[in-house]
N, C-alpha and C positions, 0 to 999 in steps of 0.2 A: 611814232604814231601820230595820227591826226586828232585834233580836238573836235568832238562832235557836240552839237547843241541839243539840249533837252527839248522834248516835245510835250507840250501841255495838252492833255486830253480832257475834255469836259465830261460830265456825267453821261450824256447821251451819245458820246463818240467812241470810235474804235479805229484801229489801224492794223493792217496785215503787214507783217515783217518777214522778209526773206533773208536767210543767212547766205551770203554770196559765196562762202567757202564750201559749204556742204549741201546747199539747196533746200534745207529744211525751212518750213514756213510755220508761222504762229500768228495768233491774234492777240492784240493787247487792248484791253478795255479801259475806258475812262470811268470814273475820274482817276487820273494818274499823271505824274510827271515822269515821262519815260526817257531814259537815257540809253540810246542805241549803243550796241557794242560796235567794235571796229568793222566787223563784216556785215552788219545789219543794213539792209536796203529797205527803206520805208515805202509803203504804198501810200495811196491817197487817204487822208483822214475822212471817215464816213460816219453817217449817223446810224445808230442802232434802229431796229424796227420796233416801234412802240405799238403794243397791242393792248386794246381795252379788254375788259372782262369778257365780252361776248364776241371777241375776234380771235382768229387763228390764221396761221400760214402753213403751207406745205413746204417742206425743205427737202431738197435732193442732195444726196451725197454724190459729188461729181466723180468719185473713184469707184464706188460700188453700184451707183444708180438707185440705191435704196431711198425711198421717200418716207418721211416721218412728219408728224404734226407738232407744231409748237402752239400752245394755247395761252391766251392772255389771262389775267393782266401780267405783262412782262415787258422788259426792254431787251430784245434779242439781238445778239451779235453773231454773225456767221463765222465759223471756223474757216480756214483757207480752202478746205475741201467741200464746203457747203454753199448752196445757192437757194434763193427763194424761187419757188415754182410760180411763175406768173401765167396769166391767161387773158384772153380777150375780155372776159367778164370781170377780171380783177388784175389790171395791169401792174399794180403795186404788189400783188400777191396776197394782200390782206383780204380775208373772207369773213363773212358774218356767220356766227353759229346760229343754228335754229333754236328758238326758245319755245318749248312746248308747255301748254297748260296741262293740268292734271287729267283732263278728259281727252287729250290729243295723243296721237301716236304717229310714227313715221316708219315706212318700210325702207330698209337699206338694201342696196345692191352692191355686192362685192365686185369691185372693178376688175379684179384678177380672174375671178371665176364666172361672173355673171349671175351668180346665185342670189336669191332674195333672202 
């Protein structure tokens, strides 16, 4: 067998790992000292998405197409099947939540049905 080096992941970092034998993928979150197995192929070390209290992102499951929301405050790491939904208005994907006062309200439109 070969000797592999440990990977130091900081608090805000993660890496996607692919098993070259069976093709399975997983995410490893920092902080961690990660010791890859013989068949592990490491992706690029990336930074988690840091969301403040009034921020959120839309996340798409690349397998099912389902979209969900992740609300701050959090440090979010995508699983191998997930991606942040970006737009022209929010290239990073990070959106600001609406903060309403006691006398304010908002009408919501369901994007799937068009209903208010």
